[in-house]
N, C-alpha and C positions, 0 to 999 in steps of 0.2 A: 488493596488487592483483592481481588476475587480469589479464592483458595483451587490449589488444583486437582479438577475431576478426579483423578485416582485418590489422591489424598481424601475427600469427602466422600470416597466410596470405603477406602478404610476405617477408616473411622467409625463408620457404620456397621461395616462388617465386624469391627473389634467388639462396639458394644452388644450385637445380637448374636455373638459369636461367645460371648463371656472372657476373652482372652486382655479386655480393657480391664479399669479398675472395675470390679463388680459393685460400688456402691454409686447410685444415683449422684451425677454433678450437677448441680444450681448454680448459676452466676446470678449476683446480685450488682445491677448497676445503680449507682446512686452519686451526685457529685458533695452529700453531705455527709462525712466521715461518720458522725456522730451516729446516722440514722444505721447505717450498715455494719458499727460495733455491737448497736441495738438488737439487729436481728441478728445477729450473729449469737449474743445472749439469749432472746428470742428460741432458737432452735436448736439451743444445745442437748438438750433433751434426745435430738434425732441422728446426734455426730453418729451414730452405729449406723444409721441409713444412708446420709445423706452426707455428699462432700462440698462442701460451702466454699464458692469465690466470689473476690469483690473488685468490682472495678469502681474507679472515681469517676467514666466519662466513658463516652460512646467511643474514643481512639483505645484504650486500655481495655475494652470488651472486645471487641474488633480482633486485638491483637491474641486477647485468651483463646478467643474462637478458633483461631487457626492451629492450636495447639491441643485443645482439651477436647474431646465428642461432648458437648452437655447434654444434659434432658429436657433441663428449662432452663430460661431466662424470664427474670424477671426484674422490670426494668423501670428506671423516675420517667416518666414522661419529661416533665420542664425542667432542663439544665443547660449552663450558659455551654456555650460555643456550639454545641450539637445536641440536639433533643433525640427524644426516645424514639422521632420518627425517622431520626437518619439511623437511628439503629436498624428498626425493622427494616428501613429501606437498603442496608447491604446486607440483611439477612436474605430477602428475597432473593438476592443475586443466585446463591446455589444450590445443589440440589440439597448438601447434608443440612445446611444452615436452615433455609426455609422448610425445614420438618422439624426445625426446635420449637415445641409451644413456647409465645412467651406472653405473659402477665405483667400489666402494666398497672403502676402504681402511679396516682393521681391524687391531687388534692382540690382539685377542681369538676363542680356538679354541670359541668357543661357537656350536656346531651352531643352536640355537635362533635364538639372535640373527642369524645366518647366512639362517636360515631366510626370517626374518621380514623381511631385506631387501630378496628374492628376489620375496614377495610382496606388496614394498610398492612394485616396479617395479622395483629394482636388476636392470640387467645382466648384472652380474658381479662377482664379489668376487674381492680381492687381500689377501693379508696383509702385516703390514709384519713387520717391515723388506723394503723393497722392492728386489726385483733387478734393473736395470734392462732387462737383455734380456727376462726378464718381461710390464716394464709397457711397454714397446716393442711387445711382443707383443698384449698384453690391448686395446691403443690402437687397433693395424692390427686388429686382429679388430672391433671395438665400429665403429671408423670405416668398415668394408666393409658392416655391419651397417646403417650410415645410410645409405650409399648406396645399395642395397638401397629403402632407403625414401623416400628420397627420388627413386627413380626411380618405383617406386609411385603418390610422388603428383604427380610429371609430370604422369603418364598418365593420373590422375583428373580432374587440372589440365585438362588438355588435351580430356578426356572431356567434361568440362562445360562447356567453352567451344563443344565442337560439337552437345552439346542444347541450350542457350541459343540457339546460332545459328538449331538447325535447329525450335525452338519459335518464335522470333520469325517465321520464313518459313513456318511454319502458320500462324500470328496472319495474318499478312499476308494470306495466300491464304485463308482463312478471310472475314477482314472483305470482301477482294475479291470473291469468289464471293456474299455476301449481297448486295454492294450490284449487280454485276452482275448479278444476278436479281430485285435492285428496278427495274432499269432496262429489263429486260425486259418487264416489267408496265406501265412507264411508257410505253413508246415506242408502245404501242397505243391511248394518249391522247395525239394529239400536241399538244394543246391545251395538256399541263400543264407543260412544258417541264421545269425543276430542281422542280418540286417537292415531290418526294421528299427533295431534299438538302437545301432549307428547313425539312423538316417535321420530320428528322433535326435538326437544329441547335435550329430551336424546343423542341425534346420535350427535351433537354438539360439548355435554359434552365431549364427549365420544373422538372426532375427536382433539379437544382441550388438551385432557389429553393424547393424543398420539404423540404431538406437530405436527399435520399434517398442511403445509401451510396453510397461512389463505383463500385462494382462494379455497381451495378443503373444508377446513370446511364450507364456506359460502354453494357451489356446497351439500356438502351431507345434508344442513340444507333445504335446498331448495330441495330437490329431497327425503331427507328418506318418506316424507309424503305418496308418491307414490307409497311404496312398497308395497302396497294390490290392484292396484290397479286392476289388473285381474279378482275381484271377481266381477266386473260388469256386467263379461258373465256368471257367476256359476249360473244354476238354484237356482229360492227364493227357493224351495221344499226340496232342500240341504242345499243353504245359510243360511237359517231360520230355519231349522232344530231344536225344543228343546232338542231332545235327541241325543245321541253317534252318529255317522254316521257309517255305514256301510262300509263293505272293499270296497265294488262298490263304495259308495260314497264318501269314502272317499281319493280313488281314481283320481274322477271328481274334488272334491275340492282341489286335490293339480297342477291339471291344471291351478288355475289361476295366478300362475308362470310364465306360457310359456304366457297365455292368456297380464300379463300384459306387457309383454318385446313386445310381438308383437302388442301389441297397439302403443308404444311408440315409437319402433324405425321402421311400416309402413310408408313410404311415400303416403300422401293425392293425391289421385288420381285426375286430372282434378285442383288441385290447380295450376298447373302452369297458365293454359291458362283463369282462373278466374282473375287472375294477372297479365294475358301481357299486357291488356290494359291501363294500373295505371302505372306500373313501369316493370326500364330496370331490376330489381333483383327481389331475393324473397320476399314476405311479409318481414319487420323487426319484427313483432307479432309473425312470429311461434317459437315454442318453437327452442334453441338453438340445433347444434345439440351435440355438448359436453355434454348440461344439458338432455338429450332424451337419449344418452349413460348409461349416468354415472345413471341415473333413473331406466334403464331397467335392467342395471347390479344389480341395487339392486333388484330390482324384481324377478330375476333370479334367485336369491344365497339366500336371505335373510331366506329360511328356507333347508340351506345345512347345516349340521353337520360337526362340527371338525375330529369326529370320521368317518366321513364318508357315515354315516347311514342316515344321509338327501336326501332332493329331491327337484330339479327334476333330477339333473347329477349324483348323488351320492362323488361329490368333497368332496375331505379331506384336513385338517389342511391351509396348507397357498397355496394350491389350489383355495379355496373359494378367489373370489374378498374381500379384506380389506372392502368397501363397506361396501357387505353382511355382511363380519361378525361384521361388526360394527352395524347395523340398525338389526340384530340376536338379539346383548345384547341387547337394546333398548327394541323391542320389545317382546322378552322374559320377562323382568320387569314389564314390562306396563299389559301384559296379567296375569302375578302372581300375582298385585297389582290390578286390576281389576274383578269384579262380573261376571259372569258370567253363561247361563241358567244352566250347568252340573258343576259351583264351585262358591265356594264363596271366594272373594277377600283374600289373602293373606294379613298379618301384615307386615308392610314393612320391620321390621328384618326377618321375618321367607322368605320373598322372595326373602333379602340381601343375605340370609344362601344357600337358593336355586340359586342364580343367581352364590353363591362360588360353589355348590359342582356337577354344570352344568360345570363348568368349566374345562375342558381338556375332555372331554366327548361329548357334543353337545356345547358346546364355547368356544371362541378363550381363552386359562388360561392365555396368553400374553397379552388380553385386559383387562379382570379381573384384572393383576396386575398391569394396568396402573389406574385403578379405585377404586383400593378398599377402598379410601379416601374420596369416592364421594356418597357417600349414603345420607348423607344430601341435596345436592343439590340434587338429586333423590329424595329426596323422597319432597323438594319444590316444585319441577315441577310439580310433584302430587298432589300436593295440590290445587296450582296454578291454574292448567287445570283440575281440577276435575269436574268428571259429574255431 
């Protein structure tokens, strides 16, 4: 059985960090017991530096490699049942064992056999009978090679950790920028309070109820707050008007869908030149294309209606992007439950009945069918993030 990848990394990490036995660990594999006892006597003087393990066959050796992080393996080539080639084949199967230097012992002078051993992953070859000084020198050389490999692995692990940390920092920064952008649009409309926060949570609940992939669920959670970003471009006299809007004013207000999409999709001019002297590629903190496209779709389509009577494009039914239909539900519910200059906040049950009544005309009836049991969960969000 091949070793678990995490355990392999743990073995290597222990070796390079010094948390495992600080002595070098050597495994000798041979079916002749008397030979192994001879090796033990031969290397007795190295007992303060090397910890010796012995296996009478390949299966026993394989079992030991699953327990101990060996630095060098010294194995006979010809053994009954399974040979040194079988052991080499096993060692090549995992990242950790592949890195263990293997010294092949053989009494054969067959050059083709030796070439095959080296091609199979052996590091060195040593002929029997063994000269003690030669054995020590070959093992010392193999240990030096292993120490170089461990140092490279240590540096790679450090680099991987730094990359993961940097990636997390960029993800947090990315999310933070999106939320701050959403709140910037919200601040122009002082009556909306935590509207974008609630809409984001409602949208995620709906997406989960529709069994969307986890990545898309998180994407809609991140981008739903930007649905009304375009209100930044609506004049104060219209956006902050206390009474009902005139037909002309309503037409201008409807432009916020297009304005929001334009803001999200527009490529910032001059940014490439600004960063050219710092990086060979685009700056990492810029909003990812996937996020911008998704957010722009929501901004553009969350006021479309299932019956085709919405705006800005009069889309109908499933021609309306699913993300827009989801955020429309969240947006309408929050508007019903929130106080506005022109209306009081509806009680929870009244708002839910209004959603049900709107399904099939304003809202997607299939979405309501999927979320009809979520009223308590919606109300929990409404209470948690109440204005």
